[in-house]
Structure formats: C-alpha cells, structure tokens
PDB file of N, CA, C and O in Angstrom, chain B, residues numbered from 101:
ATOM      1  N   MET B 101      -6.055 -64.367 184.062  1.00  0.00           N
ATOM      2  CA  MET B 101      -5.176 -63.772 183.407  1.00  0.00           C
ATOM      3  C   MET B 101      -4.233 -63.135 184.821  1.00  0.00           C
ATOM      4  O   MET B 101      -4.704 -62.673 185.860  1.00  0.00           O
ATOM      5  N   THR B 102      -2.939 -63.277 184.487  1.00  0.00           N
ATOM      6  CA  THR B 102      -2.044 -63.287 185.658  1.00  0.00           C
ATOM      7  C   THR B 102      -0.860 -61.984 185.249  1.00  0.00           C
ATOM      8  O   THR B 102      -0.166 -61.966 184.233  1.00  0.00           O
ATOM      9  N   ILE B 103      -0.871 -61.078 186.207  1.00  0.00           N
ATOM     10  CA  ILE B 103       0.096 -59.791 185.855  1.00  0.00           C
ATOM     11  C   ILE B 103       1.116 -59.572 186.952  1.00  0.00           C
ATOM     12  O   ILE B 103       0.796 -59.265 188.100  1.00  0.00           O
ATOM     13  N   THR B 104       2.434 -59.756 186.515  1.00  0.00           N
ATOM     14  CA  THR B 104       3.398 -60.269 187.254  1.00  0.00           C
ATOM     15  C   THR B 104       4.145 -58.657 187.080  1.00  0.00           C
ATOM     16  O   THR B 104       4.486 -58.220 185.981  1.00  0.00           O
ATOM     17  N   SER B 105       4.295 -57.981 188.239  1.00  0.00           N
ATOM     18  CA  SER B 105       5.271 -56.919 188.629  1.00  0.00           C
ATOM     19  C   SER B 105       6.568 -57.124 188.556  1.00  0.00           C
ATOM     20  O   SER B 105       6.941 -58.146 189.133  1.00  0.00           O
ATOM     21  N   ALA B 106       7.575 -56.346 187.915  1.00  0.00           N
ATOM     22  CA  ALA B 106       8.970 -56.862 187.937  1.00  0.00           C
ATOM     23  C   ALA B 106       9.437 -56.313 189.257  1.00  0.00           C
ATOM     24  O   ALA B 106      10.322 -56.821 189.945  1.00  0.00           O
ATOM     25  N   ALA B 107       8.721 -55.166 189.561  1.00  0.00           N
ATOM     26  CA  ALA B 107       9.403 -54.246 190.796  1.00  0.00           C
ATOM     27  C   ALA B 107       9.188 -54.968 191.964  1.00  0.00           C
ATOM     28  O   ALA B 107      10.092 -55.099 192.790  1.00  0.00           O
ATOM     29  N   HIS B 108       8.164 -55.413 192.107  1.00  0.00           N
ATOM     30  CA  HIS B 108       7.583 -56.074 193.168  1.00  0.00           C
ATOM     31  C   HIS B 108       7.397 -57.754 193.287  1.00  0.00           C
ATOM     32  O   HIS B 108       7.103 -58.398 194.294  1.00  0.00           O
ATOM     33  N   SER B 109       7.617 -58.155 192.166  1.00  0.00           N
ATOM     34  CA  SER B 109       7.687 -59.624 191.871  1.00  0.00           C
ATOM     35  C   SER B 109       6.395 -60.014 192.625  1.00  0.00           C
ATOM     36  O   SER B 109       6.431 -61.026 193.327  1.00  0.00           O
ATOM     37  N   THR B 110       5.275 -59.302 192.538  1.00  0.00           N
ATOM     38  CA  THR B 110       3.799 -60.306 193.014  1.00  0.00           C
ATOM     39  C   THR B 110       2.887 -60.338 191.781  1.00  0.00           C
ATOM     40  O   THR B 110       2.819 -59.576 190.816  1.00  0.00           O
ATOM     41  N   SER B 111       2.253 -61.372 192.080  1.00  0.00           N
ATOM     42  CA  SER B 111       1.059 -61.957 190.834  1.00  0.00           C
ATOM     43  C   SER B 111      -0.342 -61.461 191.404  1.00  0.00           C
ATOM     44  O   SER B 111      -0.712 -61.424 192.578  1.00  0.00           O
ATOM     45  N   LEU B 112      -0.937 -61.134 190.388  1.00  0.00           N
ATOM     46  CA  LEU B 112      -2.464 -60.495 190.484  1.00  0.00           C
ATOM     47  C   LEU B 112      -3.049 -61.242 189.739  1.00  0.00           C
ATOM     48  O   LEU B 112      -2.702 -61.397 188.568  1.00  0.00           O
ATOM     49  N   GLN B 113      -4.114 -61.882 190.316  1.00  0.00           N
ATOM     50  CA  GLN B 113      -5.018 -63.030 189.490  1.00  0.00           C
ATOM     51  C   GLN B 113      -6.536 -62.028 189.051  1.00  0.00           C
ATOM     52  O   GLN B 113      -7.412 -61.735 189.865  1.00  0.00           O
ATOM     53  N   ILE B 114      -6.534 -61.737 187.962  1.00  0.00           N
ATOM     54  CA  ILE B 114      -8.045 -61.316 187.525  1.00  0.00           C
ATOM     55  C   ILE B 114      -8.901 -61.931 186.928  1.00  0.00           C
ATOM     56  O   ILE B 114      -8.652 -62.149 185.742  1.00  0.00           O
ATOM     57  N   GLU B 115     -10.100 -62.400 187.436  1.00  0.00           N
ATOM     58  CA  GLU B 115     -10.916 -63.093 186.691  1.00  0.00           C
ATOM     59  C   GLU B 115     -11.789 -62.399 185.736  1.00  0.00           C
ATOM     60  O   GLU B 115     -12.449 -61.391 185.989  1.00  0.00           O
ATOM     61  N   GLU B 116     -11.726 -63.127 184.432  1.00  0.00           N
ATOM     62  CA  GLU B 116     -12.795 -62.287 183.396  1.00  0.00           C
ATOM     63  C   GLU B 116     -14.043 -62.798 183.198  1.00  0.00           C
ATOM     64  O   GLU B 116     -14.126 -63.837 182.542  1.00  0.00           O
ATOM     65  N   PRO B 117     -15.188 -62.209 183.694  1.00  0.00           N
ATOM     66  CA  PRO B 117     -16.497 -62.740 183.494  1.00  0.00           C
ATOM     67  C   PRO B 117     -16.375 -63.204 181.923  1.00  0.00           C
ATOM     68  O   PRO B 117     -15.851 -62.599 180.988  1.00  0.00           O
ATOM     69  N   SER B 118     -17.121 -64.649 181.949  1.00  0.00           N
ATOM     70  CA  SER B 118     -17.413 -65.053 180.558  1.00  0.00           C
ATOM     71  C   SER B 118     -18.043 -64.518 179.556  1.00  0.00           C
ATOM     72  O   SER B 118     -17.973 -64.923 178.396  1.00  0.00           O
ATOM     73  N   SER B 119     -18.908 -63.266 180.081  1.00  0.00           N
ATOM     74  CA  SER B 119     -19.411 -62.689 179.229  1.00  0.00           C
ATOM     75  C   SER B 119     -18.502 -61.646 178.264  1.00  0.00           C
ATOM     76  O   SER B 119     -18.988 -61.013 177.327  1.00  0.00           O
ATOM     77  N   PHE B 120     -17.123 -61.593 178.664  1.00  0.00           N
ATOM     78  CA  PHE B 120     -16.312 -60.405 178.152  1.00  0.00           C
ATOM     79  C   PHE B 120     -15.387 -61.356 177.201  1.00  0.00           C
ATOM     80  O   PHE B 120     -14.662 -60.770 176.397  1.00  0.00           O
ATOM     81  N   ARG B 121     -15.361 -62.648 177.232  1.00  0.00           N
ATOM     82  CA  ARG B 121     -14.568 -63.560 176.441  1.00  0.00           C
ATOM     83  C   ARG B 121     -14.905 -63.566 174.647  1.00  0.00           C
ATOM     84  O   ARG B 121     -14.159 -63.369 173.688  1.00  0.00           O
ATOM     85  N   LEU B 122     -16.388 -63.889 174.742  1.00  0.00           N
ATOM     86  CA  LEU B 122     -16.838 -63.763 173.416  1.00  0.00           C
ATOM     87  C   LEU B 122     -17.653 -62.748 172.787  1.00  0.00           C
ATOM     88  O   LEU B 122     -18.790 -62.637 173.246  1.00  0.00           O
ATOM     89  N   LEU B 123     -17.347 -62.036 171.904  1.00  0.00           N
ATOM     90  CA  LEU B 123     -18.242 -61.022 171.501  1.00  0.00           C
ATOM     91  C   LEU B 123     -19.363 -61.451 170.631  1.00  0.00           C
ATOM     92  O   LEU B 123     -19.146 -62.509 170.041  1.00  0.00           O
ATOM     93  N   PRO B 124     -20.670 -60.810 170.377  1.00  0.00           N
ATOM     94  CA  PRO B 124     -21.372 -61.390 169.532  1.00  0.00           C
ATOM     95  C   PRO B 124     -20.663 -60.856 168.031  1.00  0.00           C
ATOM     96  O   PRO B 124     -20.024 -59.836 167.774  1.00  0.00           O
ATOM     97  N   HIS B 125     -21.127 -62.156 167.076  1.00  0.00           N
ATOM     98  CA  HIS B 125     -20.512 -61.829 165.881  1.00  0.00           C
ATOM     99  C   HIS B 125     -21.408 -62.185 164.933  1.00  0.00           C
ATOM    100  O   HIS B 125     -20.926 -62.505 163.846  1.00  0.00           O
ATOM    101  N   ASN B 126     -22.734 -62.218 165.069  1.00  0.00           N
ATOM    102  CA  ASN B 126     -23.829 -62.268 163.930  1.00  0.00           C
ATOM    103  C   ASN B 126     -24.301 -60.863 163.726  1.00  0.00           C
ATOM    104  O   ASN B 126     -25.356 -60.397 164.157  1.00  0.00           O
ATOM    105  N   ILE B 127     -23.178 -60.098 162.850  1.00  0.00           N
ATOM    106  CA  ILE B 127     -23.588 -58.739 162.692  1.00  0.00           C
ATOM    107  C   ILE B 127     -24.848 -58.286 161.859  1.00  0.00           C
ATOM    108  O   ILE B 127     -25.372 -57.172 161.868  1.00  0.00           O
ATOM    109  N   GLU B 128     -25.261 -59.539 161.050  1.00  0.00           N
ATOM    110  CA  GLU B 128     -26.304 -59.548 160.170  1.00  0.00           C
ATOM    111  C   GLU B 128     -27.565 -59.541 161.233  1.00  0.00           C
ATOM    112  O   GLU B 128     -28.466 -58.804 160.835  1.00  0.00           O
ATOM    113  N   ALA B 129     -27.744 -59.963 162.053  1.00  0.00           N
ATOM    114  CA  ALA B 129     -28.892 -60.155 163.212  1.00  0.00           C
ATOM    115  C   ALA B 129     -29.034 -59.033 163.752  1.00  0.00           C
ATOM    116  O   ALA B 129     -30.159 -58.563 163.922  1.00  0.00           O
ATOM    117  N   GLU B 130     -27.800 -58.324 164.163  1.00  0.00           N
ATOM    118  CA  GLU B 130     -27.943 -57.253 164.980  1.00  0.00           C
ATOM    119  C   GLU B 130     -28.521 -56.171 164.103  1.00  0.00           C
ATOM    120  O   GLU B 130     -29.541 -55.576 164.449  1.00  0.00           O
ATOM    121  N   LYS B 131     -27.962 -55.932 163.099  1.00  0.00           N
ATOM    122  CA  LYS B 131     -28.237 -54.870 161.809  1.00  0.00           C
ATOM    123  C   LYS B 131     -29.589 -55.169 161.806  1.00  0.00           C
ATOM    124  O   LYS B 131     -30.303 -54.198 162.056  1.00  0.00           O
ATOM    125  N   ALA B 132     -30.226 -56.345 161.574  1.00  0.00           N
ATOM    126  CA  ALA B 132     -31.440 -56.478 160.985  1.00  0.00           C
ATOM    127  C   ALA B 132     -32.559 -55.753 162.400  1.00  0.00           C
ATOM    128  O   ALA B 132     -33.523 -55.001 162.255  1.00  0.00           O
ATOM    129  N   LEU B 133     -32.040 -56.258 163.573  1.00  0.00           N
ATOM    130  CA  LEU B 133     -32.903 -56.303 164.812  1.00  0.00           C
ATOM    131  C   LEU B 133     -32.978 -54.477 164.890  1.00  0.00           C
ATOM    132  O   LEU B 133     -34.017 -53.819 164.837  1.00  0.00           O
ATOM    133  N   LEU B 134     -31.751 -54.003 165.011  1.00  0.00           N
ATOM    134  CA  LEU B 134     -31.798 -52.663 165.222  1.00  0.00           C
ATOM    135  C   LEU B 134     -32.632 -52.083 164.066  1.00  0.00           C
ATOM    136  O   LEU B 134     -33.611 -51.463 164.480  1.00  0.00           O
ATOM    137  N   GLY B 135     -32.515 -52.116 162.803  1.00  0.00           N
ATOM    138  CA  GLY B 135     -32.952 -51.316 162.058  1.00  0.00           C
ATOM    139  C   GLY B 135     -34.365 -51.684 161.677  1.00  0.00           C
ATOM    140  O   GLY B 135     -34.969 -51.114 160.768  1.00  0.00           O
ATOM    141  N   ALA B 136     -34.858 -52.643 162.397  1.00  0.00           N
ATOM    142  CA  ALA B 136     -36.633 -52.835 162.240  1.00  0.00           C
ATOM    143  C   ALA B 136     -36.948 -52.034 163.507  1.00  0.00           C
ATOM    144  O   ALA B 136     -38.061 -51.517 163.605  1.00  0.00           O
ATOM    145  N   ILE B 137     -36.049 -51.900 164.476  1.00  0.00           N
ATOM    146  CA  ILE B 137     -36.478 -50.991 165.881  1.00  0.00           C
ATOM    147  C   ILE B 137     -36.426 -49.739 165.527  1.00  0.00           C
ATOM    148  O   ILE B 137     -37.332 -49.072 166.025  1.00  0.00           O
ATOM    149  N   LEU B 138     -35.675 -49.145 164.826  1.00  0.00           N
ATOM    150  CA  LEU B 138     -35.568 -47.912 164.234  1.00  0.00           C
ATOM    151  C   LEU B 138     -36.426 -47.270 163.163  1.00  0.00           C
ATOM    152  O   LEU B 138     -36.593 -46.075 162.919  1.00  0.00           O
ATOM    153  N   ILE B 139     -36.960 -48.416 162.547  1.00  0.00           N
ATOM    154  CA  ILE B 139     -38.304 -48.097 161.464  1.00  0.00           C
ATOM    155  C   ILE B 139     -39.487 -48.185 162.350  1.00  0.00           C
ATOM    156  O   ILE B 139     -40.308 -47.269 162.288  1.00  0.00           O
ATOM    157  N   ASN B 140     -39.705 -49.307 163.279  1.00  0.00           N
ATOM    158  CA  ASN B 140     -40.899 -49.208 163.683  1.00  0.00           C
ATOM    159  C   ASN B 140     -40.521 -49.665 165.310  1.00  0.00           C
ATOM    160  O   ASN B 140     -40.012 -50.757 165.565  1.00  0.00           O
ATOM    161  N   ASN B 141     -40.766 -48.925 166.068  1.00  0.00           N
ATOM    162  CA  ASN B 141     -40.683 -49.082 167.495  1.00  0.00           C
ATOM    163  C   ASN B 141     -41.280 -50.289 168.121  1.00  0.00           C
ATOM    164  O   ASN B 141     -40.779 -50.925 169.048  1.00  0.00           O
ATOM    165  N   ASP B 142     -42.644 -50.594 167.389  1.00  0.00           N
ATOM    166  CA  ASP B 142     -43.410 -51.908 168.038  1.00  0.00           C
ATOM    167  C   ASP B 142     -42.335 -53.252 167.562  1.00  0.00           C
ATOM    168  O   ASP B 142     -42.364 -54.340 168.136  1.00  0.00           O
ATOM    169  N   ALA B 143     -41.686 -53.023 166.755  1.00  0.00           N
ATOM    170  CA  ALA B 143     -40.708 -54.276 166.539  1.00  0.00           C
ATOM    171  C   ALA B 143     -40.144 -54.933 167.893  1.00  0.00           C
ATOM    172  O   ALA B 143     -40.165 -56.156 168.030  1.00  0.00           O
ATOM    173  N   LEU B 144     -39.647 -54.092 168.875  1.00  0.00           N
ATOM    174  CA  LEU B 144     -38.946 -54.627 170.026  1.00  0.00           C
ATOM    175  C   LEU B 144     -40.101 -55.136 170.662  1.00  0.00           C
ATOM    176  O   LEU B 144     -39.873 -56.237 171.161  1.00  0.00           O
ATOM    177  N   ASP B 145     -41.251 -54.737 170.824  1.00  0.00           N
ATOM    178  CA  ASP B 145     -42.553 -55.275 171.733  1.00  0.00           C
ATOM    179  C   ASP B 145     -42.551 -56.779 170.988  1.00  0.00           C
ATOM    180  O   ASP B 145     -42.478 -57.678 171.826  1.00  0.00           O
ATOM    181  N   ARG B 146     -42.601 -57.159 169.882  1.00  0.00           N
ATOM    182  CA  ARG B 146     -42.751 -58.301 169.143  1.00  0.00           C
ATOM    183  C   ARG B 146     -41.949 -59.194 169.391  1.00  0.00           C
ATOM    184  O   ARG B 146     -42.335 -60.362 169.352  1.00  0.00           O
ATOM    185  N   VAL B 147     -40.579 -58.866 169.721  1.00  0.00           N
ATOM    186  CA  VAL B 147     -39.528 -60.096 169.721  1.00  0.00           C
ATOM    187  C   VAL B 147     -38.888 -60.086 171.338  1.00  0.00           C
ATOM    188  O   VAL B 147     -38.122 -60.960 171.743  1.00  0.00           O
ATOM    189  N   VAL B 148     -39.225 -59.255 171.928  1.00  0.00           N
ATOM    190  CA  VAL B 148     -38.398 -58.998 173.325  1.00  0.00           C
ATOM    191  C   VAL B 148     -38.987 -60.068 174.170  1.00  0.00           C
ATOM    192  O   VAL B 148     -38.296 -60.091 175.188  1.00  0.00           O
ATOM    193  N   ASP B 149     -39.941 -60.983 174.253  1.00  0.00           N
ATOM    194  CA  ASP B 149     -40.346 -62.016 174.985  1.00  0.00           C
ATOM    195  C   ASP B 149     -39.392 -63.277 174.679  1.00  0.00           C
ATOM    196  O   ASP B 149     -38.975 -63.951 175.621  1.00  0.00           O
ATOM    197  N   PHE B 150     -39.066 -63.575 173.396  1.00  0.00           N
ATOM    198  CA  PHE B 150     -38.341 -64.791 173.055  1.00  0.00           C
ATOM    199  C   PHE B 150     -36.954 -64.514 172.538  1.00  0.00           C
ATOM    200  O   PHE B 150     -36.200 -65.484 172.448  1.00  0.00           O
ATOM    201  N   LEU B 151     -36.465 -63.198 172.148  1.00  0.00           N
ATOM    202  CA  LEU B 151     -35.028 -63.038 171.917  1.00  0.00           C
ATOM    203  C   LEU B 151     -34.329 -63.296 172.982  1.00  0.00           C
ATOM    204  O   LEU B 151     -34.689 -62.980 174.116  1.00  0.00           O
ATOM    205  N   LYS B 152     -33.098 -63.989 172.658  1.00  0.00           N
ATOM    206  CA  LYS B 152     -31.827 -64.645 173.611  1.00  0.00           C
ATOM    207  C   LYS B 152     -30.576 -64.130 173.237  1.00  0.00           C
ATOM    208  O   LYS B 152     -30.250 -64.309 172.064  1.00  0.00           O
ATOM    209  N   PRO B 153     -29.730 -63.471 174.048  1.00  0.00           N
ATOM    210  CA  PRO B 153     -28.268 -63.320 173.496  1.00  0.00           C
ATOM    211  C   PRO B 153     -27.914 -64.389 172.213  1.00  0.00           C
ATOM    212  O   PRO B 153     -27.449 -64.092 171.113  1.00  0.00           O
ATOM    213  N   ALA B 154     -28.276 -65.670 172.706  1.00  0.00           N
ATOM    214  CA  ALA B 154     -27.781 -66.929 171.334  1.00  0.00           C
ATOM    215  C   ALA B 154     -28.048 -66.267 170.235  1.00  0.00           C
ATOM    216  O   ALA B 154     -27.133 -66.266 169.411  1.00  0.00           O
ATOM    217  N   HIS B 155     -29.095 -65.653 169.930  1.00  0.00           N
ATOM    218  CA  HIS B 155     -29.463 -65.524 168.748  1.00  0.00           C
ATOM    219  C   HIS B 155     -28.478 -64.513 168.025  1.00  0.00           C
ATOM    220  O   HIS B 155     -28.732 -64.284 166.843  1.00  0.00           O
ATOM    221  N   PHE B 156     -27.539 -63.972 168.514  1.00  0.00           N
ATOM    222  CA  PHE B 156     -26.644 -63.087 168.111  1.00  0.00           C
ATOM    223  C   PHE B 156     -25.306 -63.752 168.007  1.00  0.00           C
ATOM    224  O   PHE B 156     -24.436 -63.075 167.458  1.00  0.00           O
ATOM    225  N   PHE B 157     -24.957 -64.998 168.444  1.00  0.00           N
ATOM    226  CA  PHE B 157     -23.525 -65.523 168.041  1.00  0.00           C
ATOM    227  C   PHE B 157     -23.863 -66.753 167.070  1.00  0.00           C
ATOM    228  O   PHE B 157     -22.952 -67.407 166.563  1.00  0.00           O
TER     229      PHE B 157
END
C-alpha cells in the first residue's frame, strides 16, 4: 500500500503481513469448534494437536 501526502509529496510504503490479507471464511467450522469447546472444555485438548489454520479457510 502506498500513501502519498499532497502537502509534502512524499510516499510511505506500508507492508501488510500476509495474515491480514485473507480472513478465515469457513464460518461453519469456526462455529462448530467454538460450540464444542463451550459445551465440553476437553474438546480443545482433542483437536489442538492436529488443528491447523488452514481448516478455517
């Protein structure tokens, strides 16, 4: 992203981390996991070792 100031005519380069570019969009997976954890706290212990961020995209 480039920001240019009209008053000073300077450019500022801002690097955006790749994690900010695409938000998780598998809402059903998020709801299911959060619901399971709310109902049974042990559910997190069962999935924490194999659950990856890619499961929510």
